[in-house]
C-alpha positions as CSV (number, residue, x, y, z in Angstrom):
1,X,0.0,0.0,0.0
2,X,1.1,3.6,-0.7
3,X,2.3,5.7,2.2
4,X,0.6,9.0,2.8
5,X,2.2,12.1,4.1
6,X,0.9,15.4,5.5
7,X,2.0,18.4,3.4
8,X,3.0,21.7,5.1
9,X,-0.4,23.1,4.1
10,X,-2.2,20.4,6.0
11,X,-3.3,18.2,3.0
12,X,-2.8,14.5,3.2
13,X,-1.3,13.2,-0.1
14,X,0.5,10.1,-1.3
15,X,4.3,10.3,-0.6
16,X,5.0,10.0,-4.3
17,X,2.5,11.3,-6.9
18,X,3.0,8.9,-9.8
19,X,1.5,5.8,-11.3
20,X,2.4,3.7,-8.3
21,X,0.7,6.1,-6.0
22,X,-2.6,5.5,-7.9
23,X,-2.2,1.7,-7.6
24,X,-2.7,1.7,-3.9
25,X,-4.1,4.4,-1.6
26,X,-4.6,4.1,2.1
27,X,-4.7,6.5,4.9
28,X,-2.9,5.2,8.0
29,X,-5.0,5.0,11.2
30,X,-8.1,6.3,9.4
31,X,-6.9,9.9,9.3
32,X,-9.6,12.3,8.1
33,X,-10.3,11.4,4.4
34,X,-9.5,13.9,1.7
35,X,-8.5,16.8,3.8
36,X,-8.7,18.9,0.6
37,X,-11.9,20.1,2.3
38,X,-10.6,23.0,4.3
39,X,-7.2,24.3,3.3
40,X,-6.1,25.9,0.1
41,X,-2.4,25.4,-0.6
42,X,-0.5,28.6,-0.7
43,X,-3.7,30.6,-0.3
44,X,-4.3,33.5,2.0
45,X,-7.7,31.9,2.6
46,X,-6.1,29.1,4.6
47,X,-7.1,30.0,8.2
48,X,-9.1,28.7,11.1
49,X,-12.7,28.0,10.0
50,X,-15.6,29.9,11.5
51,X,-18.6,27.8,12.2
52,X,-22.3,28.8,11.9
53,X,-24.4,31.0,9.6
54,X,-26.5,30.6,6.5
55,X,-24.6,30.4,3.2
56,X,-26.4,31.5,0.0
57,X,-25.2,30.4,-3.4
58,X,-26.6,32.0,-6.6
59,X,-25.8,29.4,-9.3
60,X,-26.3,29.1,-13.0
61,X,-27.0,25.6,-14.3
62,X,-30.4,24.6,-13.0
63,X,-33.6,23.7,-14.9
64,X,-37.2,22.8,-14.2
65,X,-36.4,19.3,-15.6
66,X,-33.8,18.6,-12.9
67,X,-34.3,15.5,-10.8
68,X,-32.4,14.3,-7.7
69,X,-31.3,10.9,-9.0
70,X,-27.5,11.3,-9.1
71,X,-27.3,9.0,-12.1
72,X,-28.8,11.9,-14.2
73,X,-26.7,14.8,-12.9
74,X,-25.3,16.9,-15.7
75,X,-25.1,20.6,-14.8
76,X,-23.7,22.9,-12.1
77,X,-26.6,23.1,-9.7
78,X,-27.1,19.3,-9.4
79,X,-23.3,18.9,-9.3
80,X,-23.1,21.1,-6.1
81,X,-26.3,19.6,-4.7
82,X,-24.8,16.1,-4.9
83,X,-21.6,17.1,-3.2
84,X,-23.7,18.5,-0.3
85,X,-25.9,15.4,0.5
86,X,-23.6,12.6,-0.7
87,X,-20.2,11.1,-0.7
88,X,-18.2,9.0,-3.1
89,X,-15.8,6.1,-2.3
90,X,-12.8,8.2,-3.2
91,X,-12.0,11.9,-3.5
92,X,-9.1,13.8,-5.2
93,X,-6.4,16.1,-3.9
94,X,-7.3,19.6,-5.0
95,X,-3.7,20.5,-6.1
96,X,-2.4,17.2,-7.7
97,X,-5.6,15.2,-8.5
98,X,-4.2,12.2,-6.6
99,X,-6.7,9.7,-5.2
100,X,-7.6,10.2,-1.5
101,X,-9.7,8.1,0.8
102,X,-13.4,9.0,1.5
103,X,-16.1,6.3,2.1
104,X,-13.3,3.8,1.2
105,X,-10.6,4.2,3.9
106,X,-8.0,2.3,1.8
107,X,-7.5,0.1,-1.2
108,X,-5.2,-2.5,-2.6
109,X,-4.9,-3.8,-6.2
110,X,-3.8,-7.2,-7.4
111,X,-0.5,-7.4,-9.2
112,X,-2.1,-6.7,-12.6
113,X,-4.5,-4.1,-11.3
114,X,-7.5,-6.2,-12.4
115,X,-8.8,-7.0,-8.9
116,X,-9.2,-4.2,-6.3
117,X,-10.0,-4.6,-2.6
118,X,-11.4,-1.6,-0.8
119,X,-11.8,-1.2,2.9
120,X,-15.1,0.5,3.7
121,X,-15.6,2.7,6.7
122,X,-17.9,1.0,9.3
123,X,-18.7,4.2,11.3
124,X,-20.8,6.1,8.7
125,X,-24.5,6.5,8.8
126,X,-27.0,7.8,6.3
127,X,-29.2,10.8,6.9
128,X,-32.1,8.6,7.8
129,X,-30.1,7.1,10.7
130,X,-29.4,3.7,9.1
131,X,-25.8,2.5,9.1
132,X,-24.0,2.5,5.8
133,X,-22.7,-1.0,4.9
134,X,-20.7,-2.6,2.2
135,X,-23.9,-3.9,0.7
136,X,-25.0,-0.3,0.1
137,X,-21.8,0.4,-1.7
138,X,-22.1,-2.7,-3.8
139,X,-25.7,-1.9,-4.7
140,X,-24.8,1.7,-5.7
141,X,-22.0,0.6,-8.0
142,X,-24.2,-2.1,-9.6
143,X,-27.0,0.4,-10.2
144,X,-24.7,2.7,-12.1
145,X,-23.4,-0.3,-14.1
146,X,-26.9,-1.1,-15.3
147,X,-27.8,0.3,-18.7
148,X,-31.4,0.8,-17.4
149,X,-30.2,3.4,-14.9
150,X,-29.0,5.6,-17.8
151,X,-26.2,6.8,-15.5
152,X,-23.7,9.4,-16.6
153,X,-21.1,7.1,-15.1
154,X,-22.0,4.1,-17.2
155,X,-19.1,4.5,-19.6
156,X,-16.7,4.5,-16.6
157,X,-18.2,1.3,-15.2
158,X,-18.2,-0.6,-18.5
159,X,-15.0,-2.5,-17.7
160,X,-16.2,-3.8,-14.4
161,X,-17.3,-7.5,-14.4
162,X,-17.7,-8.1,-10.7
163,X,-18.7,-6.0,-7.7
164,X,-18.9,-8.0,-4.5
165,X,-18.9,-7.9,-0.7
166,X,-16.2,-10.3,0.4
167,X,-15.8,-10.7,4.2
168,X,-16.8,-7.1,4.7
169,X,-14.6,-5.7,2.0
170,X,-15.6,-4.3,-1.4
171,X,-14.0,-6.3,-4.2
172,X,-14.1,-5.0,-7.7
173,X,-13.0,-7.3,-10.6
174,X,-12.2,-5.7,-13.9
175,X,-12.2,-7.2,-17.4
176,X,-8.7,-5.9,-17.7
177,X,-6.3,-4.1,-15.4
178,X,-6.9,-0.4,-14.7
179,X,-4.3,1.6,-12.8
180,X,-6.8,4.5,-12.4
181,X,-9.7,2.7,-10.8
182,X,-9.7,4.6,-7.5
183,X,-9.8,7.9,-9.5
184,X,-12.7,6.7,-11.6
185,X,-14.7,6.1,-8.4
186,X,-14.5,9.8,-7.6
187,X,-17.1,10.5,-10.4
188,X,-19.8,12.7,-9.0
189,X,-22.6,10.4,-10.1
190,X,-21.4,7.6,-7.9
191,X,-22.9,8.9,-4.6
192,X,-23.3,6.1,-2.1
193,X,-27.1,5.6,-1.3
194,X,-29.1,3.2,0.9
195,X,-29.4,0.0,-1.1
196,X,-27.8,1.9,-4.0
197,X,-30.9,4.1,-4.4
198,X,-32.8,1.2,-6.1
199,X,-36.0,2.0,-4.2
200,X,-35.9,5.7,-4.5
201,X,-32.9,7.1,-6.4
202,X,-34.1,10.7,-6.0
203,X,-34.5,10.6,-2.2
204,X,-31.2,12.5,-1.8
205,X,-30.4,10.5,1.4
206,X,-26.7,10.1,1.7
207,X,-23.8,10.4,4.0
208,X,-22.8,13.9,3.1
209,X,-22.3,17.0,5.4
210,X,-25.8,18.4,4.7
211,X,-29.3,17.1,4.6
212,X,-31.7,18.3,1.9
213,X,-34.7,20.0,3.4
214,X,-36.4,21.4,0.2
215,X,-36.0,21.1,-3.5
216,X,-37.8,23.0,-6.3
217,X,-36.4,22.0,-9.6
218,X,-35.0,25.0,-11.4
219,X,-35.7,27.3,-8.5
220,X,-33.9,26.5,-5.2
221,X,-32.6,23.9,-2.8
222,X,-32.1,24.2,0.9
223,X,-30.0,22.2,3.3
224,X,-29.4,21.9,7.0
225,X,-26.1,20.7,8.7
226,X,-25.8,17.0,9.2
227,X,-24.9,17.0,12.9
228,X,-24.0,13.3,12.7
229,X,-21.5,13.9,9.8
230,X,-18.7,11.3,10.0
231,X,-16.1,14.1,9.1
232,X,-15.2,17.1,11.1
233,X,-13.2,18.9,8.4
234,X,-16.1,20.1,6.4
235,X,-19.6,21.6,6.7
236,X,-18.9,24.8,8.6
237,X,-22.1,26.7,8.1
238,X,-25.4,25.7,9.7
239,X,-27.5,25.9,6.6
240,X,-27.2,26.4,2.8
241,X,-29.5,27.8,0.2
242,X,-28.9,27.3,-3.5
243,X,-30.9,29.7,-5.6
244,X,-31.0,29.0,-9.3
245,X,-29.9,32.1,-11.2
246,X,-29.4,31.3,-14.8
247,X,-29.5,35.0,-15.8
248,X,-26.0,36.6,-15.5
249,X,-27.3,40.0,-14.7
250,X,-29.4,38.6,-11.8
251,X,-26.4,36.8,-10.4
252,X,-24.2,39.9,-10.4
253,X,-26.9,42.0,-8.9
254,X,-27.6,39.5,-6.2
255,X,-23.9,39.3,-5.2
256,X,-23.3,43.0,-5.4
257,X,-26.3,43.7,-3.2
258,X,-25.5,41.0,-0.6
259,X,-28.4,38.8,-1.4
260,X,-26.1,35.9,-2.0
261,X,-22.5,35.1,-0.9
262,X,-21.2,33.3,-4.0
263,X,-22.0,33.1,-7.7
264,X,-20.6,30.9,-10.4
265,X,-20.1,31.3,-14.2
266,X,-19.1,34.9,-14.3
267,X,-18.9,36.3,-17.8
268,X,-15.3,37.7,-18.1
269,X,-16.8,40.8,-19.7
270,X,-18.4,41.7,-16.4
271,X,-15.2,41.2,-14.3
272,X,-14.2,44.9,-14.5
273,X,-17.6,45.9,-13.3
274,X,-17.6,43.4,-10.4
275,X,-14.1,44.5,-9.4
276,X,-15.5,47.9,-8.6
277,X,-18.1,46.5,-6.3
278,X,-17.2,46.8,-2.6
279,X,-16.7,43.6,-0.7
280,X,-16.7,41.4,-3.8
281,X,-13.8,39.2,-4.8
282,X,-13.2,37.6,-8.2
283,X,-12.1,34.0,-8.0
284,X,-10.2,32.5,-11.0
285,X,-9.2,28.9,-11.1
286,X,-7.6,26.9,-14.0
287,X,-9.0,23.5,-14.7
288,X,-9.9,20.9,-17.2
289,X,-13.2,22.3,-18.4
290,X,-13.8,23.4,-21.9
291,X,-16.3,25.2,-24.2
292,X,-17.2,23.4,-27.4
293,X,-19.4,22.9,-30.4
294,X,-20.6,19.3,-30.9
295,X,-21.4,17.5,-34.1
296,X,-23.1,14.1,-34.3
297,X,-20.8,12.0,-36.4
298,X,-23.7,9.7,-37.4
299,X,-26.1,12.4,-38.5
300,X,-26.1,14.2,-41.9
301,X,-24.5,16.4,-42.9
302,X,-22.0,15.8,-40.0
303,X,-21.4,12.2,-41.0
304,X,-19.0,13.6,-43.6
305,X,-15.5,14.1,-42.1
306,X,-14.6,16.7,-44.6
307,X,-17.5,18.9,-43.4
308,X,-16.3,18.3,-39.8
309,X,-12.8,19.3,-40.7
310,X,-14.1,22.4,-42.6
311,X,-15.9,23.6,-39.5
312,X,-12.9,22.9,-37.3
313,X,-10.7,25.1,-39.5
314,X,-13.4,27.7,-39.8
315,X,-13.5,28.6,-36.1
316,X,-11.4,31.5,-34.9
317,X,-10.2,30.2,-31.5
318,X,-8.2,33.2,-30.5
319,X,-11.1,35.5,-31.1
320,X,-13.3,33.4,-28.9
321,X,-10.6,33.3,-26.2
322,X,-10.2,37.1,-26.4
323,X,-13.7,38.3,-26.9
324,X,-15.8,35.7,-25.0
325,X,-13.4,34.6,-22.2
326,X,-11.5,37.9,-21.9
327,X,-8.3,35.8,-21.9
328,X,-9.4,33.7,-19.0
329,X,-8.4,30.4,-20.6
330,X,-6.2,28.6,-23.1
331,X,-6.6,27.5,-26.7
332,X,-8.1,24.1,-27.4
333,X,-7.1,21.7,-30.2
334,X,-10.3,19.6,-30.8
335,X,-9.5,16.9,-28.3
336,X,-10.8,17.0,-24.7
337,X,-7.5,16.9,-22.7
338,X,-5.2,19.7,-21.7
339,X,-1.9,20.0,-19.7
340,X,-3.8,19.5,-16.4
341,X,-4.2,15.8,-17.2
342,X,-1.4,13.4,-16.4
343,X,0.3,12.0,-19.5
344,X,-1.4,14.6,-21.8
345,X,0.0,14.9,-25.3
346,X,2.5,17.8,-25.5
347,X,3.6,17.7,-29.2
348,X,0.4,17.8,-31.2
349,X,0.4,20.8,-33.6
350,X,-2.1,23.5,-32.6
351,X,-4.9,23.7,-35.1
352,X,-5.2,27.3,-36.3
353,X,-8.0,29.3,-37.9
354,X,-7.5,28.7,-41.7
355,X,-10.3,29.9,-44.0
356,X,-8.5,28.4,-47.0
357,X,-8.3,24.9,-45.5
358,X,-11.9,25.3,-44.3
359,X,-13.1,26.2,-47.8
360,X,-11.1,23.3,-49.3
361,X,-12.7,20.7,-47.0
362,X,-16.1,22.3,-47.3
363,X,-16.0,22.1,-51.1
364,X,-14.7,18.5,-50.9
365,X,-17.6,17.6,-48.6
366,X,-20.1,18.4,-51.3
367,X,-22.3,20.3,-48.8
368,X,-23.6,23.6,-50.1
369,X,-26.4,24.6,-47.7
370,X,-26.5,26.6,-44.5
371,X,-25.6,24.7,-41.3
372,X,-27.8,25.1,-38.3
373,X,-25.9,25.7,-35.0
374,X,-28.0,25.7,-31.8
375,X,-26.7,27.7,-28.9
376,X,-27.7,29.2,-25.6
377,X,-25.9,30.9,-22.7
378,X,-27.1,27.9,-20.7
379,X,-24.2,26.0,-22.5
380,X,-21.6,28.4,-21.2
381,X,-21.2,32.0,-20.4
382,X,-21.0,33.8,-23.8
383,X,-22.1,30.8,-25.8
384,X,-24.3,32.9,-28.0
385,X,-21.5,35.4,-28.6
386,X,-19.1,32.5,-29.4
387,X,-21.6,31.1,-31.9
388,X,-21.8,34.5,-33.6
389,X,-18.0,34.7,-33.8
390,X,-18.0,31.2,-35.3
391,X,-20.6,32.4,-37.8
392,X,-18.4,35.4,-38.8
393,X,-15.2,33.4,-39.1
394,X,-16.9,30.7,-41.1
395,X,-18.3,33.2,-43.5
396,X,-14.8,34.1,-44.6
397,X,-14.5,30.5,-45.8
398,X,-17.7,30.6,-47.7
399,X,-19.5,28.6,-45.0
400,X,-22.9,29.8,-43.9
401,X,-23.8,29.0,-40.3
402,X,-27.3,29.8,-39.1
403,X,-27.2,30.5,-35.4
404,X,-30.4,29.6,-33.5
405,X,-30.6,30.8,-29.9
406,X,-32.5,28.2,-27.8
407,X,-34.2,28.8,-24.4
408,X,-31.9,28.3,-21.4
409,X,-34.4,26.3,-19.4
410,X,-34.4,22.8,-20.7
411,X,-31.3,23.2,-22.9
412,X,-29.5,20.2,-21.3
413,X,-32.5,17.9,-22.0
414,X,-33.9,19.3,-25.2
415,X,-30.8,20.3,-27.1
416,X,-27.6,18.9,-25.8
417,X,-27.1,15.2,-26.7
418,X,-30.3,15.5,-28.8
419,X,-29.6,18.0,-31.6
420,X,-26.8,17.2,-34.1
421,X,-24.9,20.6,-33.8
422,X,-24.9,22.6,-30.7
423,X,-22.8,24.6,-28.2
424,X,-21.8,22.7,-25.0
425,X,-19.6,22.7,-22.0
426,X,-17.8,19.9,-20.2
427,X,-16.2,20.0,-16.8
428,X,-13.0,18.0,-16.1
429,X,-12.6,14.4,-15.2
430,X,-10.0,12.8,-12.9
431,X,-8.0,11.0,-15.7
432,X,-7.8,10.8,-19.4
433,X,-9.3,7.4,-19.2
434,X,-12.4,8.8,-17.4
435,X,-12.6,11.7,-19.8
436,X,-12.7,9.5,-22.9
437,X,-14.8,6.8,-21.2
438,X,-17.5,9.3,-20.3
439,X,-18.1,10.6,-23.8
440,X,-16.1,8.9,-26.5
441,X,-16.4,5.2,-25.7
442,X,-18.9,3.8,-28.2
443,X,-21.2,2.6,-25.5
444,X,-21.0,5.7,-23.3
445,X,-24.4,7.1,-22.3
446,X,-23.1,10.6,-22.9
447,X,-21.3,10.1,-26.2
448,X,-22.5,13.5,-27.3
449,X,-20.7,13.5,-30.6
450,X,-21.8,10.0,-31.6
451,X,-18.1,9.2,-32.1
452,X,-18.3,5.4,-32.2
453,X,-15.1,3.7,-33.3
454,X,-14.2,0.1,-32.5
455,X,-10.5,0.9,-33.0
456,X,-10.7,3.8,-30.6
457,X,-12.4,1.6,-28.0
458,X,-9.6,-0.9,-28.3
459,X,-7.0,1.8,-27.8
460,X,-8.8,3.1,-24.8
461,X,-8.9,-0.4,-23.2
462,X,-5.3,-1.0,-24.0
463,X,-4.2,2.3,-22.4
464,X,-6.3,1.6,-19.4
465,X,-4.3,-1.5,-18.5
466,X,-0.9,-0.3,-19.6
467,X,1.3,0.4,-16.6
468,X,4.3,1.6,-18.6
469,X,3.8,5.4,-18.6
470,X,5.7,6.1,-21.8
471,X,3.6,3.5,-23.7
472,X,0.4,4.8,-22.1
473,X,1.2,8.4,-23.1
474,X,1.8,7.3,-26.7
475,X,-1.6,5.5,-26.8
476,X,-3.3,8.6,-25.4
477,X,-1.6,10.7,-28.1
478,X,-3.0,8.4,-30.8
479,X,-6.4,8.6,-29.3
480,X,-6.2,12.4,-29.1
481,X,-5.3,12.6,-32.8
482,X,-8.3,10.3,-33.8
483,X,-10.7,12.6,-31.9
484,X,-9.0,15.7,-33.2
485,X,-8.9,14.7,-36.9
486,X,-11.9,12.4,-37.2
487,X,-14.3,13.2,-34.4
488,X,-17.2,15.6,-34.0
489,X,-15.7,17.8,-31.3
490,X,-14.9,21.4,-32.0
491,X,-13.0,22.6,-28.9
492,X,-11.9,26.2,-29.3
493,X,-11.0,26.9,-25.7
494,X,-10.3,25.5,-22.3
495,X,-11.9,27.9,-19.8
496,X,-10.6,29.1,-16.5
497,X,-13.4,29.0,-13.9
498,X,-14.4,32.6,-13.1
499,X,-16.5,33.0,-10.0
500,X,-17.1,35.7,-7.4
501,X,-17.8,35.8,-3.7
502,X,-18.4,38.2,-0.9
503,X,-15.2,39.0,0.9
504,X,-16.8,37.5,4.0
505,X,-16.6,34.1,2.5
506,X,-13.5,32.2,3.3
507,X,-12.1,28.7,2.8
508,X,-12.6,28.4,-0.9
509,X,-10.2,25.9,-2.3
510,X,-8.6,26.2,-5.7
511,X,-9.3,22.7,-7.0
512,X,-8.1,21.5,-10.5
513,X,-10.8,18.8,-10.5
514,X,-13.6,21.0,-11.6
515,X,-15.6,24.2,-11.2
516,X,-16.7,25.6,-7.8
517,X,-14.0,24.0,-5.9
518,X,-14.8,20.7,-7.6
519,X,-18.4,21.1,-6.5
520,X,-17.4,21.3,-2.8
521,X,-18.0,25.0,-2.5
522,X,-20.8,24.6,0.0
523,X,-19.0,22.2,2.4
524,X,-15.6,23.9,2.2
525,X,-16.5,27.5,2.7
526,X,-17.4,29.4,5.8
527,X,-18.6,32.9,6.6
528,X,-16.4,35.3,8.5
529,X,-18.4,37.5,10.8
């Protein structure tokens, strides 16, 4: 098993952050799991927490169609809600992304990383007072492995062939070795529920730091502190209220006037205005998330790769970075991995805006009609503006794009993963394997570009079990090129997360895992009187 050490900033991490560190992760003596909850490395925010108070979050990313079954979670509001009421088996270190114990106190792989044994905490209770058992963990993982559950984690679970309770331990058997299995189990859909949530998956009964007291889809959710929480390093405020604020102006006004303490998804164009507001702080965090335009590879006219290439060359990435993100991000290259991922490709030529190449491929495709692009600021802040910039740059290549603005409410159910060409946003995933397994594996529930390639699937499985890092990196490079040159993803930019909070809010952790402190904003923050 891997040794853990306490860093100067108080975080518990594996002594060596490398492939071997991921192969086994155990916290000696059951030391508080995943202490990434309270201290931000190198941050002035790292100080003694203040307990008590009512924290109000004004968040974009909620809809009237939202349901509380974690298998279905797909946008910001439900992401944060799940982190409040539930726990996963494993968490990640905010700075390094390494696996840290949570509901699982430790784990050990077989020599070929195909069989994993997890020690499950025996002192944890659900919100209804019942004791959490290994059987609950087994049932949870089995439910998300069932195609009928339509879980967003289904692609991650596809290689699991056995989930068992053996003498009080969780034993997971894989079809092939996977060095990253503990990190895959950090996926936010995999919240441990009583009997796996089979009876009532939307009950929102978990082991998390807060109990759900009220939920109005697309409007608000309220929580009270779980006084029986098994951890003491989180959940500092007494109660939390999430108010769905999909309108950017409403979020800014609410924060500026003190109606809420924190808002997400700040349009970079409004940053100068917010900086002038008293007692408001801009929070910028680099991560793995990206803004994109998605084409269904199996739907005309996007089933023609020349048309897909034409559109990839026709987008002015720098203009979107400058004019939509205000420079808060980095250029994308049409594959969903950046330098924040371990073993990321570092020598693939950056695809540049090239109207001549776009025109060449467009003519070769034989398509000569306008192309409908659906967009909405529900997809990401400035998505409508980004679509218009795309329309303008494509016009110089002789490509006519018709931009249709869709309603924000219901965008994630009626447009994304339904319509063949639309704007979208993806947050990060712990590993390249989980990134590709979630939305590029042929059988993935959220394969939102309909990229279905048997040869790609084989490479993914090969990389998953390859323990030689150089060979694994080479496989990931090949996969990136396949997605870049033959897939349906147009990825102009990786976005920085831009948020804002009242200066009275402390404890916010810069977490490379995802937006809003990897969704833990509610349980990590406190209010300074």
